[in-house]
C-alpha positions as CSV (number, residue, x, y, z in Angstrom):
1,M,-55.7,-6.8,53.3
2,P,-59.4,-6.2,52.9
3,D,-61.7,-6.0,56.0
4,G,-63.8,-9.2,56.2
5,S,-61.3,-11.5,54.6
6,P,-60.8,-14.9,56.2
7,N,-57.4,-14.1,57.6
8,L,-58.4,-10.8,58.9
9,T,-61.4,-12.6,60.7
10,K,-59.0,-15.2,62.1
11,A,-56.5,-12.2,63.2
12,Y,-59.4,-10.7,65.1
13,I,-60.3,-13.8,66.9
14,A,-56.8,-14.6,67.9
15,W,-56.4,-11.1,69.2
16,A,-59.9,-11.5,71.1
17,L,-58.5,-14.7,72.8
18,G,-55.2,-12.8,73.7
19,S,-57.1,-10.0,75.1
20,L,-59.4,-12.5,77.1
21,G,-56.1,-14.2,78.5
22,F,-55.1,-10.7,79.8
23,Y,-58.8,-10.2,81.0
24,Y,-58.1,-13.5,82.9
25,A,-54.8,-12.5,84.2
26,W,-56.1,-9.2,85.7
27,F,-59.0,-11.0,87.3
28,H,-56.3,-13.1,89.2
29,R,-54.3,-10.2,89.8
30,V,-56.9,-8.3,91.9
31,L,-58.5,-11.4,93.6
32,P,-56.5,-11.0,96.9
33,S,-58.0,-7.4,97.4
34,V,-61.6,-8.8,97.9
35,M,-60.4,-11.6,100.1
36,V,-57.7,-9.7,102.3
37,D,-59.4,-10.3,105.6
38,R,-60.7,-14.0,104.8
39,L,-57.0,-14.8,103.6
40,M,-55.4,-13.4,106.8
41,A,-57.7,-15.0,109.0
42,D,-57.7,-18.4,107.2
43,F,-53.9,-18.8,106.8
44,A,-53.1,-16.7,110.3
45,V,-50.8,-14.4,108.4
46,S,-49.8,-10.6,108.8
47,G,-50.2,-7.8,106.3
48,A,-46.5,-8.3,104.8
49,I,-47.1,-12.0,104.6
50,L,-50.3,-11.4,102.6
51,G,-48.6,-8.8,100.4
52,T,-46.0,-11.3,99.7
53,L,-48.6,-13.9,98.8
54,S,-50.5,-11.6,96.3
55,A,-47.0,-10.4,94.9
56,L,-45.8,-13.9,94.1
57,Y,-48.0,-13.6,91.1
58,F,-46.3,-10.5,89.8
59,Y,-42.8,-12.3,90.7
60,A,-43.6,-15.3,88.6
61,Y,-45.2,-13.2,86.0
62,A,-42.3,-10.7,85.6
63,A,-39.7,-13.4,85.8
64,L,-41.4,-15.3,82.7
65,Q,-41.7,-12.1,80.4
66,L,-38.4,-12.3,78.6
67,P,-38.7,-16.3,77.9
68,V,-42.4,-15.5,77.0
69,G,-41.5,-12.9,74.5
70,A,-38.7,-15.1,73.1
71,M,-41.3,-17.9,72.8
72,V,-43.9,-16.0,70.8
73,D,-41.3,-14.5,68.4
74,R,-39.9,-18.2,67.7
75,W,-43.1,-20.2,67.9
76,G,-46.0,-17.9,67.7
77,P,-48.3,-16.9,70.5
78,G,-50.8,-19.9,70.2
79,V,-49.5,-23.2,71.6
80,P,-47.3,-21.8,74.3
81,Y,-50.3,-19.5,75.6
82,A,-52.7,-22.3,75.6
83,S,-50.2,-24.5,77.6
84,A,-49.5,-21.7,80.2
85,L,-53.5,-21.4,80.8
86,I,-53.7,-25.0,81.7
87,L,-50.9,-24.4,84.5
88,A,-52.9,-21.3,85.8
89,A,-55.9,-23.4,86.0
90,L,-54.1,-26.1,88.1
91,G,-52.7,-23.4,90.2
92,S,-56.0,-21.9,90.8
93,A,-57.3,-25.5,91.9
94,L,-54.1,-25.9,94.3
95,F,-55.0,-22.4,95.9
96,A,-58.6,-23.5,96.4
97,T,-57.8,-26.7,98.2
98,T,-54.9,-25.9,100.4
99,S,-54.9,-24.8,104.0
100,S,-50.9,-24.5,103.9
101,I,-49.6,-21.1,103.4
102,E,-46.5,-22.7,101.5
103,L,-49.1,-24.5,98.9
104,A,-50.8,-21.2,98.8
105,Y,-47.7,-19.7,97.7
106,L,-47.1,-22.4,95.2
107,G,-50.4,-22.1,93.6
108,R,-50.2,-18.3,93.2
109,I,-46.8,-18.8,91.5
110,M,-48.1,-21.2,89.0
111,I,-51.2,-18.9,88.4
112,G,-48.4,-16.0,87.9
113,I,-46.6,-18.1,85.2
114,G,-49.8,-19.2,83.5
115,C,-50.9,-15.8,83.2
116,A,-47.7,-14.4,81.9
117,F,-48.6,-15.2,78.3
118,G,-52.0,-13.5,77.5
119,W,-50.8,-9.8,77.0
120,V,-47.8,-10.4,75.2
121,A,-49.5,-13.0,72.8
122,A,-52.2,-10.2,72.2
123,L,-49.5,-7.6,71.4
124,K,-47.5,-10.0,69.3
125,I,-50.8,-10.9,67.3
126,I,-51.3,-7.2,66.5
127,A,-47.8,-6.9,65.4
128,L,-48.0,-9.9,63.1
129,Y,-51.5,-9.5,61.5
130,F,-52.1,-5.4,61.6
131,P,-50.6,-2.7,60.0
132,P,-48.3,-0.7,62.5
133,A,-50.8,2.3,62.2
134,R,-53.2,0.1,64.3
135,F,-51.0,-1.0,67.0
136,A,-51.8,1.8,69.7
137,M,-55.6,1.5,69.1
138,L,-55.8,-2.3,69.2
139,S,-53.4,-2.6,72.0
140,G,-55.5,0.0,73.9
141,A,-58.6,-2.0,73.1
142,G,-57.1,-5.2,74.3
143,M,-55.8,-3.1,77.6
144,C,-59.7,-2.1,78.0
145,I,-60.7,-5.7,77.8
146,G,-57.9,-6.9,80.2
147,L,-58.8,-4.3,82.8
148,S,-62.4,-5.2,82.7
149,G,-61.0,-8.3,84.3
150,G,-59.9,-6.4,87.2
151,F,-63.1,-4.8,87.5
152,S,-64.9,-8.1,87.4
153,G,-62.4,-9.4,89.9
154,Q,-63.3,-6.8,92.4
155,M,-67.2,-6.6,91.9
156,I,-68.2,-10.3,90.6
157,A,-65.7,-12.0,92.7
158,G,-66.3,-9.6,95.9
159,T,-69.9,-10.9,95.5
160,M,-68.8,-14.6,95.0
161,V,-66.5,-14.4,98.0
162,D,-69.2,-13.1,100.3
163,A,-71.9,-15.7,98.9
164,F,-69.9,-18.7,98.5
165,G,-66.4,-18.2,99.9
166,W,-63.1,-17.8,98.5
167,R,-62.3,-21.3,97.8
168,V,-65.3,-21.7,95.4
169,T,-64.3,-18.6,93.7
170,M,-60.7,-20.0,93.1
171,W,-62.5,-23.1,91.7
172,G,-64.6,-21.1,89.3
173,M,-60.9,-19.7,88.1
174,A,-59.6,-23.0,87.6
175,A,-62.5,-23.8,85.4
176,A,-62.3,-20.7,83.4
177,G,-58.7,-21.2,82.7
178,T,-59.4,-24.8,81.4
179,V,-62.0,-23.5,78.9
180,L,-59.9,-20.5,77.5
181,S,-56.9,-22.9,77.2
182,L,-58.9,-25.1,74.9
183,A,-60.4,-22.3,72.9
184,V,-56.8,-20.7,72.2
185,F,-55.4,-24.2,71.2
186,M,-58.4,-24.8,68.7
187,L,-58.8,-21.4,67.4
188,V,-55.2,-20.0,67.3
189,G,-53.1,-23.0,67.5
190,R,-49.9,-22.8,65.7
191,R,-48.8,-19.5,64.3
192,G,-49.8,-18.9,60.6
193,P,-47.8,-16.5,58.7
194,A,-48.5,-12.8,58.9
195,V,-50.0,-11.2,55.8
196,G,-47.3,-10.9,53.2
197,D,-44.8,-12.8,55.3
198,S,-43.1,-15.9,53.7
199,A,-40.1,-15.8,55.7
200,P,-39.1,-18.5,57.9
201,P,-39.3,-18.1,61.6
202,L,-36.1,-16.5,63.4
203,T,-33.9,-18.6,65.4
204,M,-33.8,-18.1,69.2
205,K,-30.1,-16.7,68.7
206,E,-31.3,-14.2,66.3
207,I,-34.3,-13.2,68.6
208,F,-32.0,-12.6,71.7
209,T,-29.5,-10.6,69.5
210,S,-32.1,-8.1,68.3
211,F,-33.5,-8.0,71.8
212,G,-30.1,-7.1,73.1
213,I,-29.9,-4.4,70.8
214,A,-33.2,-2.8,72.0
215,L,-32.2,-3.1,75.6
216,R,-29.1,-1.1,75.0
217,Q,-31.0,1.8,74.2
218,L,-31.7,4.1,77.2
219,Q,-34.8,5.2,75.6
220,V,-36.4,1.9,76.2
221,W,-35.4,1.7,79.8
222,L,-36.7,5.3,80.3
223,V,-40.1,4.7,78.8
224,A,-40.7,1.1,80.0
225,G,-39.4,1.9,83.6
226,G,-41.3,5.0,83.9
227,G,-44.4,3.5,82.9
228,A,-43.9,0.7,85.4
229,I,-43.1,3.0,88.4
230,A,-46.0,5.2,87.6
231,S,-48.3,2.1,87.6
232,A,-47.5,1.4,91.2
233,P,-50.6,3.0,92.7
234,L,-52.8,1.0,90.9
235,F,-51.1,-2.0,92.2
236,V,-51.0,-0.6,95.9
237,F,-54.4,1.2,96.1
238,G,-56.5,-0.5,93.3
239,S,-55.3,-3.9,93.4
240,L,-54.7,-4.7,97.5
241,W,-55.4,-2.2,100.2
242,G,-57.9,0.2,98.7
243,I,-61.0,-2.0,99.5
244,P,-60.2,-2.6,103.2
245,Y,-59.2,1.1,103.6
246,L,-62.5,2.3,102.3
247,M,-64.4,-0.4,104.3
248,Q,-62.8,0.8,107.4
249,F,-62.4,4.5,107.1
250,H,-65.5,5.2,104.8
251,D,-67.7,2.7,106.6
252,L,-68.7,0.9,103.2
253,S,-69.6,-2.7,102.6
254,R,-67.2,-4.8,100.6
255,P,-69.3,-4.7,97.5
256,H,-69.6,-0.8,97.7
257,A,-65.7,-0.6,98.6
258,A,-65.0,-2.9,95.6
259,L,-67.1,-0.9,93.3
260,L,-65.3,2.5,94.1
261,T,-61.8,0.9,93.7
262,A,-62.9,-0.7,90.6
263,M,-63.8,2.6,89.0
264,M,-59.8,2.9,88.6
265,L,-59.8,-0.4,86.5
266,I,-62.9,0.6,84.5
267,G,-61.4,4.1,83.9
268,W,-58.0,2.5,82.9
269,G,-59.4,0.4,80.4
270,L,-61.4,3.2,78.7
271,G,-58.7,5.5,79.1
272,A,-56.3,2.9,77.3
273,L,-58.6,2.6,74.5
274,F,-59.1,6.2,74.0
275,S,-55.4,7.0,74.5
276,G,-54.5,4.4,72.0
277,W,-56.9,5.9,69.3
278,L,-55.7,9.5,70.0
279,S,-52.0,8.6,69.8
280,D,-52.5,6.8,66.3
281,K,-54.5,9.8,65.3
282,V,-52.3,12.5,66.2
283,G,-49.1,10.5,65.8
284,Q,-47.6,11.3,69.2
285,R,-46.9,9.1,72.3
286,R,-45.0,10.9,74.7
287,R,-47.1,14.2,75.2
288,P,-50.4,12.3,75.7
289,L,-48.7,10.1,78.2
290,L,-47.5,12.9,80.5
291,I,-50.6,14.7,80.5
292,G,-52.5,11.9,81.5
293,L,-50.3,10.9,84.4
294,F,-50.3,14.4,85.8
295,I,-54.0,14.2,85.9
296,A,-54.1,10.6,87.5
297,F,-51.5,11.7,90.1
298,A,-53.7,14.8,91.2
299,A,-57.0,12.7,91.3
300,L,-55.7,9.9,93.6
301,M,-53.8,12.4,95.7
302,I,-57.2,14.0,96.5
303,A,-59.2,11.0,97.0
304,I,-56.7,9.5,99.6
305,Y,-55.5,12.9,101.6
306,V,-58.5,15.2,101.5
307,P,-60.8,14.4,104.5
308,D,-64.7,13.9,104.5
309,L,-65.2,13.1,100.9
310,S,-68.5,11.4,100.1
311,P,-68.5,7.9,98.2
312,T,-69.7,9.5,95.1
313,V,-66.7,11.9,94.9
314,I,-64.5,8.9,95.8
315,G,-65.7,7.1,93.1
316,A,-65.5,10.0,90.6
317,L,-61.8,10.6,91.6
318,M,-61.1,6.9,91.1
319,L,-62.7,7.1,87.8
320,V,-60.8,10.2,86.8
321,N,-57.6,8.5,88.0
322,G,-58.2,5.4,86.0
323,L,-59.0,7.2,82.6
324,A,-56.0,9.2,82.8
325,S,-53.6,6.3,83.8
326,G,-54.9,4.4,80.7
327,V,-52.1,6.3,78.9
328,I,-49.6,3.7,80.4
329,V,-50.4,1.6,77.3
330,L,-48.6,4.1,75.3
331,T,-45.4,2.9,77.0
332,Y,-45.8,-0.5,75.0
333,A,-46.1,1.3,71.5
334,M,-43.1,3.7,72.5
335,A,-41.0,0.7,73.3
336,G,-42.2,-1.1,70.1
337,D,-41.2,1.7,68.1
338,L,-37.8,1.9,69.4
339,A,-37.1,-1.9,69.0
340,P,-36.1,-4.0,66.0
341,E,-38.9,-5.1,64.2
342,N,-38.0,-8.9,64.7
343,A,-37.6,-8.2,68.5
344,R,-41.0,-6.4,69.1
345,G,-42.5,-9.5,71.0
346,S,-39.4,-9.5,73.4
347,T,-39.5,-5.8,73.8
348,F,-43.1,-5.8,74.5
349,A,-42.5,-8.7,77.0
350,F,-39.6,-6.5,78.5
351,A,-42.1,-3.6,79.0
352,N,-44.8,-5.6,80.5
353,M,-42.0,-7.4,82.8
354,L,-41.0,-4.1,84.6
355,I,-44.8,-3.1,85.0
356,I,-45.5,-6.4,86.7
357,L,-42.3,-6.0,88.8
358,S,-43.7,-2.8,90.0
359,G,-46.4,-4.8,91.6
360,A,-44.2,-7.3,92.9
361,I,-42.0,-4.8,94.7
362,F,-44.8,-2.4,95.7
363,Q,-47.3,-4.8,97.2
364,P,-45.0,-6.3,99.8
365,L,-43.3,-2.9,100.4
366,S,-46.8,-1.5,101.1
367,G,-47.8,-4.6,103.5
368,W,-44.5,-4.2,105.3
369,L,-45.1,-0.5,105.9
370,L,-48.5,-1.2,107.3
371,D,-47.1,-3.8,109.8
372,L,-44.3,-1.4,110.7
373,N,-46.8,1.1,112.1
374,W,-49.3,-1.6,113.3
375,T,-50.8,-0.8,116.7
376,G,-51.5,-4.4,117.5
377,I,-55.3,-4.3,117.1
378,V,-56.8,-7.8,115.7
379,E,-60.4,-8.3,114.7
380,N,-61.9,-11.8,113.6
381,G,-58.2,-12.9,113.4
382,A,-57.1,-10.3,110.9
383,R,-54.8,-7.1,111.7
384,V,-56.4,-3.7,111.7
385,Y,-54.5,-0.8,110.7
386,D,-55.4,2.9,111.7
387,L,-55.9,5.7,109.7
388,A,-52.3,7.3,110.3
389,T,-50.7,3.9,109.3
390,Y,-52.7,3.7,106.0
391,E,-51.9,7.3,105.1
392,T,-48.1,6.9,105.6
393,M,-47.9,3.8,103.5
394,F,-49.9,5.6,100.8
395,L,-46.9,8.1,100.5
396,I,-45.9,5.5,97.9
397,V,-48.4,7.2,95.6
398,P,-46.8,10.4,95.3
399,A,-43.3,9.2,95.2
400,T,-43.9,6.7,92.4
401,Y,-45.8,9.1,90.1
402,V,-43.0,11.7,90.5
403,I,-40.3,9.2,89.7
404,G,-42.3,7.7,86.7
405,I,-43.1,11.2,85.2
406,A,-39.6,12.4,85.6
407,M,-38.3,9.3,83.6
408,I,-40.6,9.7,80.9
409,M,-40.2,13.4,80.5
410,M,-36.3,12.5,79.9
411,S,-37.3,10.2,76.9
412,R,-38.3,11.4,73.5
413,N,-41.4,11.4,71.8
414,T,-41.9,8.7,68.9
415,E,-43.6,9.4,65.8
416,K,-46.5,7.2,64.4
417,T,-45.3,4.5,62.2
418,T,-47.2,4.2,58.9
C-alpha cells in the first residue's frame, strides 16, 4: 500500500492512539513513585503496604493480558480499548476521592484493568496494517511514546503533586482517560480489515487453539520470561523506590530526584526506538538484546553501589541504563516471530503479561525487604529506611539481570520476516 493513502493514514492514527494509551498506562504506572511519602502518611501504611498498593495495578494489568489478546484478535483493538479507558478514568476518580486504603486498592485495580489494552492494541494495529519488516521499528517507536509517559509521570506529576497535591493530580488522570477513550472510539472504532485481508475474523476457539500452540514452544517462554525478569530493575528503582532513595541519600529535591530516575525512562524509550530500527535493519533480535542488557546491568550497578557519585554522573548512568534497556522491546518481536500468525495478538499479550508480572512481584517484594530491615524511624508519618537497608533491597537488581540474561542466552535468534 503506498504511503499517504487514506488507509495508511488511518493506520498511523490508530497506531498513535494505541501508543498514547501506552503513554497513559506508563504515566499511571509510575505515579506512586512521586507520591510515596504522601500516600504513606495519608493512608498510614508501611512500605510493604504501599508496594502492594502500587503493584495492584500490575496484578490487574497482567491478569487481563490473555483475555485482552484474545479480544483484540477476535474483535479488533478499537472498541474494547476505548471501553477499558473509561474504567481507568473511573478508577482514577475513585483513588482521588477515597480516604480508605481498601477503596484505594479498588481504584488502583480499576486503573490497571483499564490500562491493560493500550500496548497490545498498538502491537495488533501494527500487525494488522503494516508489513512485518516494519514491526520492530514501529513497536520501538510505540515503546518510546509510552515510556515518555513514565518520564511525564515523574516530572510533570512530581511538580503537580508538590503544587496541588496528589488528589488533584489523580483527577487530572481521570479527565485524560475520558478524553482518550472518546478519541479511540471515534477514530479507531470497530476494526476495519487489514490491507488485502478479506477473511472473516477468527472464532475465540481458533484463537485459543493457535495461542496454545505458541505457548507450547519453550522459546517463547525463554524470550518473554527473560525479558520480563530483566525488566524488574526499572519497576523497583525507576518506578518506585529510586526517588525517595535519591532524595534521602543524595540530598535532592523531589523534582530533581524525579528527573534523575526519569532519565531511565527517557533512555528506555529512545533505546527501544533505536533497537527496533537496528533489529529490522540487520535482521537480528537476540544479539542486540543481550548486548543492551549487559550494558544496562553495569550502568545501574555503578549508580547504586559506587559511593559519592555526583547527581550529574547518576543522571548519565540512569540514561545509559535506559538506552540499553530499550532492547527489551525486541522480546515482543521475537515472541511474535515464533507465534502462529493468527495468534500474534495473544502472544504479544502473553509477553506483555510476563513483563507486567515482573512489576507485580518485585515491587511488593522490594517493600517487604525494606520493612524487614527497617530500624523504626518515622518522619512526617512515613517510614524512613537507612542506606544499608536500601542497598540490601537493591540486590534484586543484579539477581534479576543475571537470570534474565541467562534465559535469553538459552533462546535462539529469530530472523527478520520480509
